[in-house]
N, CA and C atoms as a LAMMPS dump frame, in Angstrom:
ITEM: TIMESTEP
0
ITEM: NUMBER OF ATOMS
666
ITEM: BOX BOUNDS ff ff ff
-5.0000000000000000e+02 5.0000000000000000e+02
-5.0000000000000000e+02 5.0000000000000000e+02
-5.0000000000000000e+02 5.0000000000000000e+02
ITEM: ATOMS id mol type element x y z
1 1 1 N 444.555 24.436 -377.544
2 1 2 C 444.649 25.909 -377.524
3 1 3 C 443.564 26.47 -376.707
4 2 1 N 443.682 27.581 -376.098
5 2 2 C 442.717 28.256 -375.256
6 2 3 C 442.273 29.522 -376.044
7 3 1 N 441.192 29.665 -376.442
8 3 2 C 440.765 30.693 -377.341
9 3 3 C 439.767 31.576 -376.491
10 4 1 N 439.941 32.977 -376.559
11 4 2 C 439.075 33.809 -376
12 4 3 C 438.381 34.797 -377.109
13 5 1 N 436.997 34.573 -377.123
14 5 2 C 436.267 35.327 -378.208
15 5 3 C 435.301 36.242 -377.679
16 6 1 N 435.098 37.352 -378.276
17 6 2 C 434.086 38.397 -377.819
18 6 3 C 433.03 38.37 -379.101
19 7 1 N 431.815 38.721 -378.699
20 7 2 C 430.615 38.663 -379.637
21 7 3 C 429.584 39.618 -379.383
22 8 1 N 428.925 40.258 -380.335
23 8 2 C 427.768 41.078 -380.102
24 8 3 C 428.021 42.606 -380.08
25 9 1 N 427.096 43.296 -380.013
26 9 2 C 427.076 44.762 -379.83
27 9 3 C 426.846 45.091 -378.383
28 10 1 N 427.779 46.092 -377.849
29 10 2 C 427.637 46.579 -376.637
30 10 3 C 426.554 47.661 -376.553
31 11 1 N 426.095 47.944 -375.324
32 11 2 C 424.982 48.848 -374.965
33 11 3 C 425.658 49.809 -374.096
34 12 1 N 425.467 51.283 -374.43
35 12 2 C 426.045 52.289 -373.705
36 12 3 C 424.936 53.197 -373.291
37 13 1 N 424.641 53.004 -371.865
38 13 2 C 423.384 53.634 -371.392
39 13 3 C 423.353 55.209 -371.178
40 14 1 N 422.294 55.803 -371.716
41 14 2 C 422.14 57.256 -371.565
42 14 3 C 421.427 57.512 -370.308
43 15 1 N 420.399 56.649 -369.969
44 15 2 C 419.787 56.675 -368.684
45 15 3 C 419.331 55.292 -368.493
46 16 1 N 418.736 54.885 -367.414
47 16 2 C 418.357 53.405 -367.064
48 16 3 C 417.645 52.668 -368.148
49 17 1 N 416.778 53.33 -369.009
50 17 2 C 416.074 52.697 -369.936
51 17 3 C 416.511 52.932 -371.464
52 18 1 N 417.507 53.769 -371.916
53 18 2 C 417.822 54.04 -372.989
54 18 3 C 419.328 53.757 -373.285
55 19 1 N 419.635 53.518 -374.46
56 19 2 C 421.148 53.263 -374.67
57 19 3 C 421.486 53.461 -376.088
58 20 1 N 422.917 53.49 -376.343
59 20 2 C 423.435 53.721 -377.747
60 20 3 C 424.036 52.27 -377.996
61 21 1 N 423.746 51.928 -379.31
62 21 2 C 424.239 50.514 -379.655
63 21 3 C 424.475 50.446 -381.104
64 22 1 N 424.545 49.334 -381.771
65 22 2 C 424.663 49.231 -383.142
66 22 3 C 424.011 47.856 -383.594
67 23 1 N 423.989 47.653 -384.819
68 23 2 C 423.301 46.641 -385.499
69 23 3 C 423.931 45.25 -385.379
70 24 1 N 424.993 45.086 -384.862
71 24 2 C 425.618 43.721 -384.789
72 24 3 C 424.928 42.695 -384.088
73 25 1 N 424.722 41.552 -384.587
74 25 2 C 423.922 40.379 -384.243
75 25 3 C 424.706 39.339 -383.406
76 26 1 N 426.05 39.487 -383.495
77 26 2 C 426.944 38.542 -382.669
78 26 3 C 427.045 37.302 -383.365
79 27 1 N 426.467 37.125 -384.581
80 27 2 C 426.509 35.74 -385.118
81 27 3 C 427.929 35.305 -385.63
82 28 1 N 428.787 36.123 -385.931
83 28 2 C 430.166 35.637 -386.276
84 28 3 C 430.933 35.25 -385.057
85 29 1 N 430.864 35.951 -383.94
86 29 2 C 431.422 35.601 -382.856
87 29 3 C 430.989 34.277 -382.139
88 30 1 N 429.66 34.175 -382.211
89 30 2 C 429.091 32.804 -381.81
90 30 3 C 429.565 31.687 -382.708
91 31 1 N 429.602 31.968 -384.046
92 31 2 C 429.994 30.803 -385.075
93 31 3 C 431.573 30.545 -384.593
94 32 1 N 432.261 31.422 -384.217
95 32 2 C 433.704 31.344 -383.96
96 32 3 C 433.796 30.348 -382.697
97 33 1 N 433 30.782 -381.739
98 33 2 C 433.103 29.919 -380.443
99 33 3 C 432.72 28.386 -380.777
100 34 1 N 431.69 28.141 -381.625
101 34 2 C 431.337 26.781 -381.809
102 34 3 C 432.348 26.097 -382.673
103 35 1 N 433.075 26.794 -383.701
104 35 2 C 434.076 26.229 -384.49
105 35 3 C 435.266 25.886 -383.703
106 36 1 N 435.561 26.765 -382.746
107 36 2 C 436.76 26.475 -381.787
108 36 3 C 436.471 25.189 -381.025
109 37 1 N 435.339 25.077 -380.473
110 37 2 C 434.89 23.944 -379.694
111 37 3 C 435.015 22.665 -380.477
112 38 1 N 434.527 22.752 -381.762
113 38 2 C 434.489 21.545 -382.707
114 38 3 C 435.873 21.114 -383.031
115 39 1 N 436.741 22.168 -383.076
116 39 2 C 438.189 21.869 -383.422
117 39 3 C 438.982 21.213 -382.148
118 40 1 N 438.23 21.213 -381.053
119 40 2 C 438.865 20.499 -379.962
120 40 3 C 439.625 21.597 -378.956
121 41 1 N 439.264 22.792 -379.098
122 41 2 C 439.876 23.777 -378.22
123 41 3 C 439.105 24.115 -376.982
124 42 1 N 439.614 24.816 -376.041
125 42 2 C 438.935 25.254 -374.892
126 42 3 C 438.556 26.742 -375.165
127 43 1 N 437.219 27.066 -375.236
128 43 2 C 436.738 28.247 -375.682
129 43 3 C 436.054 29.078 -374.469
130 44 1 N 436.352 30.378 -374.461
131 44 2 C 435.704 31.351 -373.432
132 44 3 C 435.024 32.232 -374.38
133 45 1 N 433.804 32.494 -374.353
134 45 2 C 432.953 33.563 -375.183
135 45 3 C 432.396 34.568 -374.194
136 46 1 N 433.006 35.866 -374.484
137 46 2 C 432.555 37.013 -373.824
138 46 3 C 431.47 37.726 -374.751
139 47 1 N 430.178 37.726 -374.274
140 47 2 C 429.316 38.174 -375.283
141 47 3 C 428.158 39.015 -374.713
142 48 1 N 427.486 39.819 -375.47
143 48 2 C 426.352 40.446 -375.193
144 48 3 C 425.06 39.776 -375.739
145 49 1 N 425.272 38.715 -376.427
146 49 2 C 424.077 37.964 -376.967
147 49 3 C 423.52 37.084 -375.746
148 50 1 N 422.069 37.001 -375.669
149 50 2 C 421.563 36.048 -374.638
150 50 3 C 421.93 34.716 -374.97
151 51 1 N 422.188 33.886 -373.82
152 51 2 C 422.549 32.604 -374.107
153 51 3 C 421.611 31.666 -374.755
154 52 1 N 420.264 31.934 -374.699
155 52 2 C 419.213 31.233 -375.397
156 52 3 C 419.366 31.487 -376.899
157 53 1 N 419.982 32.375 -377.288
158 53 2 C 420.109 32.602 -378.744
159 53 3 C 421.322 32.113 -379.386
160 54 1 N 422.141 31.635 -378.558
161 54 2 C 423.428 31.085 -379.103
162 54 3 C 423.187 29.659 -379.68
163 55 1 N 423.154 29.547 -381.023
164 55 2 C 422.759 28.302 -381.674
165 55 3 C 423.819 27.199 -381.388
166 56 1 N 423.255 26.004 -381.251
167 56 2 C 424.176 24.788 -381.003
168 56 3 C 425.103 24.932 -379.931
169 57 1 N 424.567 25.569 -378.789
170 57 2 C 425.317 25.768 -377.587
171 57 3 C 426.012 24.545 -377.043
172 58 1 N 427.26 24.456 -376.855
173 58 2 C 427.877 23.317 -376.196
174 58 3 C 428.078 23.448 -374.821
175 59 1 N 427.925 22.318 -374.099
176 59 2 C 428.015 22.373 -372.682
177 59 3 C 429.377 22.712 -372.236
178 60 1 N 430.411 22.647 -373.14
179 60 2 C 431.801 23.045 -372.66
180 60 3 C 432.087 24.399 -372.889
181 61 1 N 431.203 25.206 -373.412
182 61 2 C 431.463 26.506 -373.767
183 61 3 C 431.209 27.362 -372.602
184 62 1 N 432.399 28.018 -372.257
185 62 2 C 432.222 28.998 -371.125
186 62 3 C 431.649 30.281 -371.596
187 63 1 N 430.552 30.702 -371.107
188 63 2 C 430.012 32.106 -371.478
189 63 3 C 429.957 32.987 -370.572
190 64 1 N 430.516 34.286 -370.676
191 64 2 C 430.561 35.285 -369.981
192 64 3 C 429.695 36.532 -370.51
193 65 1 N 428.731 36.719 -369.89
194 65 2 C 427.756 37.74 -370.394
195 65 3 C 428.012 39.28 -369.868
196 66 1 N 427.96 40.07 -370.902
197 66 2 C 428.399 41.515 -370.505
198 66 3 C 427.347 42.47 -371.306
199 67 1 N 427.357 43.688 -370.889
200 67 2 C 426.48 44.67 -371.699
201 67 3 C 427.327 45.795 -372.307
202 68 1 N 428.087 46.431 -371.441
203 68 2 C 428.722 47.712 -371.859
204 68 3 C 430.157 47.422 -372.422
205 69 1 N 430.755 48.472 -372.987
206 69 2 C 432.234 48.318 -373.373
207 69 3 C 433.05 48.144 -372.193
208 70 1 N 432.648 48.917 -371.194
209 70 2 C 433.654 48.765 -369.936
210 70 3 C 433.42 47.406 -369.31
211 71 1 N 432.357 46.906 -369.304
212 71 2 C 432.112 45.51 -368.845
213 71 3 C 432.914 44.482 -369.642
214 72 1 N 432.917 44.626 -371.006
215 72 2 C 433.637 43.745 -371.876
216 72 3 C 435.19 43.812 -371.734
217 73 1 N 435.548 45.185 -371.55
218 73 2 C 436.974 45.432 -371.316
219 73 3 C 437.457 44.611 -369.997
220 74 1 N 436.612 44.807 -368.947
221 74 2 C 437.062 44.077 -367.618
222 74 3 C 436.984 42.557 -367.724
223 75 1 N 436.168 42.079 -368.577
224 75 2 C 436.14 40.644 -368.816
225 75 3 C 437.361 40.116 -369.613
226 76 1 N 437.61 40.938 -370.657
227 76 2 C 438.852 40.57 -371.512
228 76 3 C 440.215 40.645 -370.576
229 77 1 N 440.256 41.583 -369.853
230 77 2 C 441.458 41.749 -368.966
231 77 3 C 441.489 40.55 -368.096
232 78 1 N 440.357 39.987 -367.563
233 78 2 C 440.394 38.943 -366.693
234 78 3 C 440.847 37.636 -367.262
235 79 1 N 440.327 37.296 -368.593
236 79 2 C 440.49 36.141 -369.239
237 79 3 C 441.593 36.071 -370.275
238 80 1 N 442.286 37.293 -370.617
239 80 2 C 443.301 37.369 -371.529
240 80 3 C 444.502 36.678 -371.105
241 81 1 N 444.918 36.821 -369.813
242 81 2 C 446.203 36.098 -369.342
243 81 3 C 446.086 34.451 -369.627
244 82 1 N 444.893 33.962 -369.538
245 82 2 C 444.636 32.539 -369.574
246 82 3 C 444.711 32.006 -371.03
247 83 1 N 444.555 32.919 -371.995
248 83 2 C 444.207 32.379 -373.339
249 83 3 C 445.573 32.339 -374.193
250 84 1 N 445.586 31.562 -375.247
251 84 2 C 446.503 31.507 -376.376
252 84 3 C 446.176 32.367 -377.525
253 85 1 N 444.986 32.64 -377.665
254 85 2 C 444.396 33.42 -378.734
255 85 3 C 443.266 34.231 -378.308
256 86 1 N 443.212 35.511 -378.777
257 86 2 C 441.929 36.338 -378.586
258 86 3 C 441.505 36.686 -379.977
259 87 1 N 440.123 36.488 -380.183
260 87 2 C 439.453 36.963 -381.311
261 87 3 C 438.366 37.868 -381.044
262 88 1 N 438.6 39.12 -381.361
263 88 2 C 437.749 40.34 -381.114
264 88 3 C 436.695 40.466 -382.147
265 89 1 N 435.636 39.649 -382.013
266 89 2 C 434.626 39.719 -383.132
267 89 3 C 433.467 40.711 -382.78
268 90 1 N 433.44 41.19 -381.451
269 90 2 C 432.496 42.004 -380.964
270 90 3 C 432.412 43.363 -381.642
271 91 1 N 431.31 44.027 -381.842
272 91 2 C 431.221 45.39 -382.297
273 91 3 C 431.12 46.198 -381.132
274 92 1 N 432.166 46.664 -380.493
275 92 2 C 432.24 47.415 -379.304
276 92 3 C 432.003 48.991 -379.585
277 93 1 N 431.067 49.572 -378.862
278 93 2 C 430.747 50.944 -379.255
279 93 3 C 432.019 51.728 -378.991
280 94 1 N 432.122 52.722 -379.938
281 94 2 C 433.431 53.547 -379.877
282 94 3 C 433.142 54.831 -379.011
283 95 1 N 431.876 55.035 -378.62
284 95 2 C 431.597 56.083 -377.642
285 95 3 C 430.635 55.754 -376.583
286 96 1 N 430.619 56.368 -375.485
287 96 2 C 429.749 56.113 -374.362
288 96 3 C 429.284 57.577 -373.786
289 97 1 N 428.129 57.651 -373.202
290 97 2 C 427.645 58.873 -372.71
291 97 3 C 428.672 59.132 -371.487
292 98 1 N 429.064 60.518 -371.556
293 98 2 C 430.101 60.928 -370.412
294 98 3 C 429.28 61.041 -369.16
295 99 1 N 428.157 61.392 -369.176
296 99 2 C 427.385 61.585 -367.836
297 99 3 C 425.987 61.032 -367.95
298 100 1 N 425.934 59.592 -367.884
299 100 2 C 424.631 58.976 -367.917
300 100 3 C 423.702 59.413 -366.859
301 101 1 N 422.368 59.668 -367.145
302 101 2 C 421.487 60.007 -366.09
303 101 3 C 421.086 58.826 -365.107
304 102 1 N 420.922 59.192 -363.918
305 102 2 C 420.597 58.097 -362.946
306 102 3 C 419.246 57.601 -362.965
307 103 1 N 418.38 58.763 -363.49
308 103 2 C 416.975 58.406 -363.627
309 103 3 C 416.557 58.751 -365.09
310 104 1 N 415.277 58.201 -365.423
311 104 2 C 414.911 58.306 -366.849
312 104 3 C 414.717 59.741 -367.15
313 105 1 N 415.249 60.162 -368.292
314 105 2 C 415.321 61.558 -368.919
315 105 3 C 413.895 61.849 -369.226
316 106 1 N 413.141 62.897 -368.816
317 106 2 C 411.877 63.111 -369.242
318 106 3 C 411.882 63.849 -370.716
319 107 1 N 410.87 63.521 -371.364
320 107 2 C 410.684 64.212 -372.601
321 107 3 C 410.337 65.659 -372.524
322 108 1 N 410.832 66.582 -373.407
323 108 2 C 410.434 67.978 -373.237
324 108 3 C 410.299 68.51 -374.78
325 109 1 N 410.053 69.632 -375.075
326 109 2 C 409.989 70.115 -376.36
327 109 3 C 411.349 70.721 -376.738
328 110 1 N 412.223 70.622 -375.898
329 110 2 C 413.605 71.335 -376.273
330 110 3 C 414.623 70.176 -376.653
331 111 1 N 415.503 70.602 -377.83
332 111 2 C 416.493 69.532 -378.207
333 111 3 C 417.284 69.081 -377.021
334 112 1 N 417.753 67.887 -377.174
335 112 2 C 418.506 67.286 -376.044
336 112 3 C 419.936 67.105 -376.653
337 113 1 N 420.932 67.499 -375.982
338 113 2 C 422.282 67.272 -376.303
339 113 3 C 422.946 66.239 -375.427
340 114 1 N 423.568 65.186 -375.979
341 114 2 C 424.206 64.257 -374.99
342 114 3 C 425.742 64.208 -375.351
343 115 1 N 426.59 64.537 -374.419
344 115 2 C 427.976 64.455 -374.592
345 115 3 C 428.51 63.026 -374.429
346 116 1 N 429.344 62.794 -375.307
347 116 2 C 429.941 61.272 -375.533
348 116 3 C 431.356 61.353 -375.409
349 117 1 N 431.972 60.271 -374.764
350 117 2 C 433.41 60.196 -374.617
351 117 3 C 433.793 58.886 -375.079
352 118 1 N 435.078 58.809 -375.621
353 118 2 C 435.633 57.565 -376.251
354 118 3 C 435.629 56.506 -375.261
355 119 1 N 435.295 55.252 -375.746
356 119 2 C 435.438 53.98 -374.859
357 119 3 C 436.819 53.476 -374.999
358 120 1 N 437.239 52.646 -374.063
359 120 2 C 438.609 52.029 -374.128
360 120 3 C 438.747 51.166 -375.392
361 121 1 N 439.766 51.416 -376.094
362 121 2 C 440.058 50.395 -377.422
363 121 3 C 440.584 49.112 -376.796
364 122 1 N 439.682 48.105 -376.707
365 122 2 C 440.079 46.882 -376.182
366 122 3 C 441.011 46.139 -377.07
367 123 1 N 440.882 46.187 -378.257
368 123 2 C 441.783 45.474 -379.325
369 123 3 C 443.084 46.031 -379.224
370 124 1 N 443.237 47.341 -379.194
371 124 2 C 444.583 47.986 -379.068
372 124 3 C 445.237 47.655 -377.691
373 125 1 N 444.395 47.575 -376.744
374 125 2 C 445.153 47.176 -375.447
375 125 3 C 445.594 45.796 -375.587
376 126 1 N 444.85 44.806 -376.108
377 126 2 C 445.309 43.541 -376.284
378 126 3 C 446.595 43.399 -377.166
379 127 1 N 446.554 44.248 -378.191
380 127 2 C 447.87 44.301 -379.048
381 127 3 C 449.008 44.519 -378.237
382 128 1 N 448.916 45.512 -377.353
383 128 2 C 450.035 46.066 -376.556
384 128 3 C 450.44 45.106 -375.527
385 129 1 N 449.479 44.271 -375.091
386 129 2 C 449.757 43.513 -373.924
387 129 3 C 450.032 41.992 -374.147
388 130 1 N 450.042 41.542 -375.429
389 130 2 C 450.19 40.225 -375.967
390 130 3 C 451.534 39.597 -375.532
391 131 1 N 452.66 40.471 -375.489
392 131 2 C 453.756 39.965 -375.136
393 131 3 C 454.292 40.116 -373.67
394 132 1 N 453.481 40.815 -372.887
395 132 2 C 453.785 41.252 -371.579
396 132 3 C 453.444 40.084 -370.579
397 133 1 N 454.518 39.74 -369.706
398 133 2 C 454.318 38.939 -368.542
399 133 3 C 453.823 37.617 -368.823
400 134 1 N 453.893 37.061 -369.936
401 134 2 C 453.424 35.82 -370.349
402 134 3 C 454.487 34.91 -370.882
403 135 1 N 454.26 33.612 -370.633
404 135 2 C 455.343 32.704 -371.064
405 135 3 C 455.436 32.594 -372.517
406 136 1 N 454.33 32.786 -373.227
407 136 2 C 454.269 32.607 -374.683
408 136 3 C 453.525 33.921 -375.195
409 137 1 N 453.803 34.427 -376.314
410 137 2 C 453.238 35.454 -376.951
411 137 3 C 451.701 35.027 -377.431
412 138 1 N 450.722 35.91 -377.164
413 138 2 C 449.367 35.577 -377.585
414 138 3 C 449.087 36.005 -379.025
415 139 1 N 448.293 35.258 -379.609
416 139 2 C 447.705 35.548 -380.985
417 139 3 C 446.534 36.43 -380.925
418 140 1 N 446.624 37.77 -381.517
419 140 2 C 445.517 38.635 -381.33
420 140 3 C 444.775 38.885 -382.744
421 141 1 N 443.471 38.727 -382.812
422 141 2 C 442.849 38.675 -384.098
423 141 3 C 441.515 39.674 -383.929
424 142 1 N 441.521 40.626 -385.088
425 142 2 C 440.467 41.637 -385.098
426 142 3 C 439.68 41.672 -386.353
427 143 1 N 438.553 42.395 -386.333
428 143 2 C 437.819 42.635 -387.439
429 143 3 C 437.899 43.94 -387.763
430 144 1 N 437.588 44.363 -389.171
431 144 2 C 437.526 45.739 -389.592
432 144 3 C 436.193 45.766 -390.596
433 145 1 N 435.26 46.535 -390.125
434 145 2 C 434.069 46.682 -391.009
435 145 3 C 434.249 48.023 -391.526
436 146 1 N 434.327 48.142 -392.99
437 146 2 C 434.636 49.271 -393.67
438 146 3 C 433.735 49.5 -394.753
439 147 1 N 433.253 50.693 -395.156
440 147 2 C 432.275 50.903 -396.213
441 147 3 C 433.207 51.487 -397.39
442 148 1 N 434.404 51.773 -397.35
443 148 2 C 435.21 52.163 -398.55
444 148 3 C 436.717 51.744 -398.057
445 149 1 N 437.566 51.729 -399.017
446 149 2 C 438.97 51.355 -398.898
447 149 3 C 439.157 50.352 -397.987
448 150 1 N 438.557 49.208 -398.291
449 150 2 C 438.391 48.161 -397.37
450 150 3 C 439.838 47.677 -396.98
451 151 1 N 440.613 47.183 -397.976
452 151 2 C 441.975 46.636 -397.503
453 151 3 C 442.892 47.655 -396.858
454 152 1 N 442.85 48.784 -397.451
455 152 2 C 443.817 49.97 -397.093
456 152 3 C 443.565 50.206 -395.601
457 153 1 N 442.177 50.317 -395.141
458 153 2 C 441.718 50.753 -393.789
459 153 3 C 442.116 49.563 -392.886
460 154 1 N 441.719 48.483 -393.42
461 154 2 C 442.02 47.167 -392.53
462 154 3 C 443.521 47.011 -392.134
463 155 1 N 444.293 47.143 -393.194
464 155 2 C 445.811 47.028 -392.86
465 155 3 C 446.311 48.027 -391.912
466 156 1 N 445.784 49.2 -392.033
467 156 2 C 446.133 50.358 -391.192
468 156 3 C 445.813 50.018 -389.82
469 157 1 N 444.666 49.314 -389.665
470 157 2 C 444.125 48.972 -388.13
471 157 3 C 445.015 47.836 -387.732
472 158 1 N 445.391 46.943 -388.725
473 158 2 C 446.228 45.789 -388.202
474 158 3 C 447.548 46.269 -387.684
475 159 1 N 448.134 47.216 -388.292
476 159 2 C 449.402 47.779 -387.809
477 159 3 C 449.304 48.581 -386.573
478 160 1 N 448.375 49.513 -386.68
479 160 2 C 448.212 50.361 -385.431
480 160 3 C 447.874 49.61 -384.161
481 161 1 N 447.221 48.451 -384.305
482 161 2 C 446.896 47.733 -383.085
483 161 3 C 447.689 46.444 -382.825
484 162 1 N 448.711 46.29 -383.714
485 162 2 C 449.613 45.218 -383.521
486 162 3 C 448.929 43.817 -383.517
487 163 1 N 448.263 43.676 -384.502
488 163 2 C 447.606 42.341 -384.72
489 163 3 C 448.214 41.365 -385.508
490 164 1 N 447.845 40.058 -385.336
491 164 2 C 448.343 39.035 -385.957
492 164 3 C 447.499 38.585 -387.146
493 165 1 N 446.303 38.979 -387.049
494 165 2 C 445.304 38.635 -388.153
495 165 3 C 444.104 39.685 -388.21
496 166 1 N 443.651 40.087 -389.316
497 166 2 C 442.534 40.897 -389.368
498 166 3 C 441.446 40.335 -390.409
499 167 1 N 440.243 40.325 -390.138
500 167 2 C 439.289 40.1 -391.044
501 167 3 C 438.45 41.243 -391.439
502 168 1 N 438.503 41.587 -392.749
503 168 2 C 437.868 42.816 -393.294
504 168 3 C 436.472 42.308 -393.902
505 169 1 N 435.456 43.24 -393.691
506 169 2 C 434.106 43.023 -394.2
507 169 3 C 433.619 44.334 -394.449
508 170 1 N 432.372 44.409 -395.01
509 170 2 C 431.521 45.553 -395.237
510 170 3 C 430.203 45.589 -394.408
511 171 1 N 429.507 46.603 -394.47
512 171 2 C 428.239 46.674 -393.644
513 171 3 C 427.356 45.604 -394.061
514 172 1 N 427.466 45.091 -395.211
515 172 2 C 426.516 43.95 -395.75
516 172 3 C 426.555 42.862 -394.826
517 173 1 N 427.693 42.529 -394.116
518 173 2 C 427.852 41.449 -393.25
519 173 3 C 427.103 41.408 -391.985
520 174 1 N 426.515 42.65 -391.742
521 174 2 C 425.793 42.822 -390.347
522 174 3 C 424.389 41.976 -390.304
523 175 1 N 424.317 41.103 -389.556
524 175 2 C 423.051 40.38 -389.186
525 175 3 C 422.775 39.225 -390
526 176 1 N 423.565 38.876 -390.992
527 176 2 C 423.164 37.903 -392.094
528 176 3 C 424.036 36.496 -391.741
529 177 1 N 423.531 35.415 -392.345
530 177 2 C 424.165 34.193 -392.099
531 177 3 C 425.28 33.953 -393.006
532 178 1 N 425.345 34.6 -394.304
533 178 2 C 426.231 34.499 -395.226
534 178 3 C 426.801 35.705 -395.572
535 179 1 N 428.167 35.709 -395.869
536 179 2 C 428.822 36.962 -396.24
537 179 3 C 430.259 36.798 -397.04
538 180 1 N 430.715 37.954 -397.495
539 180 2 C 431.976 37.848 -398.018
540 180 3 C 432.96 38.545 -397.061
541 181 1 N 434.187 37.801 -396.825
542 181 2 C 435.248 38.603 -396.108
543 181 3 C 436.545 38.315 -396.697
544 182 1 N 437.485 39.186 -396.327
545 182 2 C 438.858 39.053 -396.688
546 182 3 C 439.775 39.058 -395.436
547 183 1 N 440.733 38.097 -395.428
548 183 2 C 441.7 37.894 -394.402
549 183 3 C 443.062 38.117 -394.696
550 184 1 N 443.66 38.947 -393.581
551 184 2 C 445.119 39.156 -393.862
552 184 3 C 445.866 38.792 -392.628
553 185 1 N 446.821 38.018 -392.652
554 185 2 C 447.728 37.628 -391.613
555 185 3 C 449.278 38.353 -391.836
556 186 1 N 449.945 38.451 -390.848
557 186 2 C 451.274 39.031 -390.766
558 186 3 C 452.119 38.334 -391.894
559 187 1 N 452.666 39.175 -392.714
560 187 2 C 453.621 38.792 -393.734
561 187 3 C 452.939 37.815 -394.766
562 188 1 N 451.598 37.784 -394.957
563 188 2 C 450.971 37.092 -395.885
564 188 3 C 450.135 37.826 -396.741
565 189 1 N 449.779 37.434 -398.014
566 189 2 C 448.946 38.181 -398.882
567 189 3 C 447.52 38.023 -398.507
568 190 1 N 446.587 38.921 -398.875
569 190 2 C 445.122 38.885 -398.752
570 190 3 C 444.564 37.61 -399.16
571 191 1 N 443.73 36.977 -398.357
572 191 2 C 442.908 35.875 -398.654
573 191 3 C 441.485 36.218 -398.84
574 192 1 N 441.011 36.087 -399.952
575 192 2 C 439.512 36.503 -400.224
576 192 3 C 438.603 35.343 -400.363
577 193 1 N 437.712 35.16 -399.39
578 193 2 C 436.849 33.983 -399.359
579 193 3 C 435.583 34.399 -400.06
580 194 1 N 434.953 33.307 -400.694
581 194 2 C 433.812 33.612 -401.511
582 194 3 C 432.665 33.803 -400.629
583 195 1 N 431.57 34.19 -401.095
584 195 2 C 430.267 34.542 -400.454
585 195 3 C 429.826 33.06 -399.784
586 196 1 N 430.037 33.096 -398.529
587 196 2 C 429.637 31.676 -397.916
588 196 3 C 429.029 31.798 -396.49
589 197 1 N 428.736 30.711 -395.805
590 197 2 C 428.17 30.861 -394.359
591 197 3 C 429.178 31.341 -393.411
592 198 1 N 428.797 31.956 -392.394
593 198 2 C 429.577 32.53 -391.365
594 198 3 C 430.202 31.445 -390.6
595 199 1 N 429.621 30.201 -390.606
596 199 2 C 430.036 29.034 -389.852
597 199 3 C 431.119 28.571 -390.561
598 200 1 N 431.2 28.571 -391.922
599 200 2 C 432.445 28.184 -392.77
600 200 3 C 433.602 29.068 -392.517
601 201 1 N 433.259 30.362 -392.606
602 201 2 C 434.192 31.431 -392.354
603 201 3 C 435.035 31.206 -391.068
604 202 1 N 434.115 30.943 -389.99
605 202 2 C 434.706 30.836 -388.565
606 202 3 C 435.671 29.602 -388.654
607 203 1 N 435.331 28.434 -389.362
608 203 2 C 436.22 27.403 -389.33
609 203 3 C 437.513 27.649 -389.888
610 204 1 N 437.492 28.658 -391.042
611 204 2 C 438.725 29.092 -391.659
612 204 3 C 439.562 29.944 -390.756
613 205 1 N 438.864 30.81 -389.933
614 205 2 C 439.706 31.822 -389.042
615 205 3 C 440.306 31.007 -387.901
616 206 1 N 439.662 30.002 -387.548
617 206 2 C 440.085 29.075 -386.302
618 206 3 C 441.43 28.232 -386.83
619 207 1 N 441.213 27.849 -388.114
620 207 2 C 442.435 27.166 -388.809
621 207 3 C 443.577 28.009 -388.835
622 208 1 N 443.372 29.199 -389.267
623 208 2 C 444.605 30.109 -389.424
624 208 3 C 445.208 30.557 -388.193
625 209 1 N 444.355 30.628 -387.07
626 209 2 C 444.785 31.01 -385.757
627 209 3 C 445.645 29.851 -385.185
628 210 1 N 445.166 28.64 -385.468
629 210 2 C 445.888 27.385 -385.172
630 210 3 C 447.378 27.423 -385.818
631 211 1 N 447.267 27.618 -386.998
632 211 2 C 448.596 27.623 -387.788
633 211 3 C 449.664 28.809 -387.304
634 212 1 N 449.099 30.058 -386.973
635 212 2 C 449.928 31.024 -386.488
636 212 3 C 450.525 30.635 -385.234
637 213 1 N 449.69 30.181 -384.26
638 213 2 C 450.16 29.694 -382.869
639 213 3 C 451.16 28.539 -383.09
640 214 1 N 450.981 27.687 -383.906
641 214 2 C 451.912 26.437 -384.113
642 214 3 C 453.232 26.958 -384.634
643 215 1 N 453.277 27.914 -385.615
644 215 2 C 454.371 28.312 -386.151
645 215 3 C 455.242 29.104 -385.2
646 216 1 N 454.521 30.043 -384.359
647 216 2 C 455.135 30.814 -383.439
648 216 3 C 455.786 30.019 -382.225
649 217 1 N 454.995 28.888 -381.781
650 217 2 C 455.661 28.166 -380.687
651 217 3 C 456.796 27.315 -381.209
652 218 1 N 456.751 26.942 -382.482
653 218 2 C 458.041 26.158 -383.18
654 218 3 C 459.223 27.112 -383.134
655 219 1 N 458.933 28.311 -383.561
656 219 2 C 459.952 29.223 -383.628
657 219 3 C 460.713 29.607 -382.264
658 220 1 N 459.687 29.78 -381.139
659 220 2 C 460.231 30.161 -379.854
660 220 3 C 460.883 28.843 -379.172
661 221 1 N 460.539 27.677 -379.649
662 221 2 C 461.018 26.482 -378.981
663 221 3 C 462.429 26.117 -379.711
664 222 1 N 462.61 26.801 -380.907
665 222 2 C 463.899 26.4 -381.66
666 222 3 C 465.019 27.196 -381.179
C-alpha cells in the first residue's frame, strides 16, 4: 500500500520573521510514518517537522518538507494521485494573514490589527477527490481535536469531509508521547483505545487503514 501522511503544525507568516502557528509537535504523524514503513508499505511524509527530529527515521521514508498551509496543500495535491491512503495528521492552520508584510513590521505604541483569511481545507478537498480520475478509490483518514462533544463533533467532521476514518482526541494529546484516542470508521462503532503510546496508536490506525483498503478492493474486484 502507498500511504501519504501529513504531520506537524503549519506556519502562516505575518511578516518575514513572525508567524501564526499552533502547539502541534508532529509526533503522531511521524509515528504513523514509521508504523507504515514497519508494516511494509511505501510511505511519503509531508511534514513541517525538521528531518533531524524525526525519531527512528528510515532510509526508505520519503520526506517532503513544507512550512505553510498553502505549501502543504500543493504537496498533497502532487502526491495524492499516487497514494492508496491519505492520513492527515497535520495541524493545518485554519487562517492565514490576508496581506503579509514584505518587510518586518516595526513596533509602535498603537494597536496592530491583522486581517486573516481562511486557508484551504486540505482534508475536505481530499474527501471530494478520492473517487475522481483514479482506478481505485482512495482511503482518506482525518483527525479531530475537540475540547467538548468529542464524538458528536468528530462524526460531523467525518460526514462533512467524506472520510473513511476519523481519530478523535482532546487538547491533552498535544506534544505528549502517550494519549487517549477514539477511532471511528464508516459503518462501524466507535473504538476507544486506552491511554497508550502514540507509536501503538499509530500501528492500530495503519492496521485499520489496511483493512478498509483490502475490503474495498475485494468489493471492487467482485
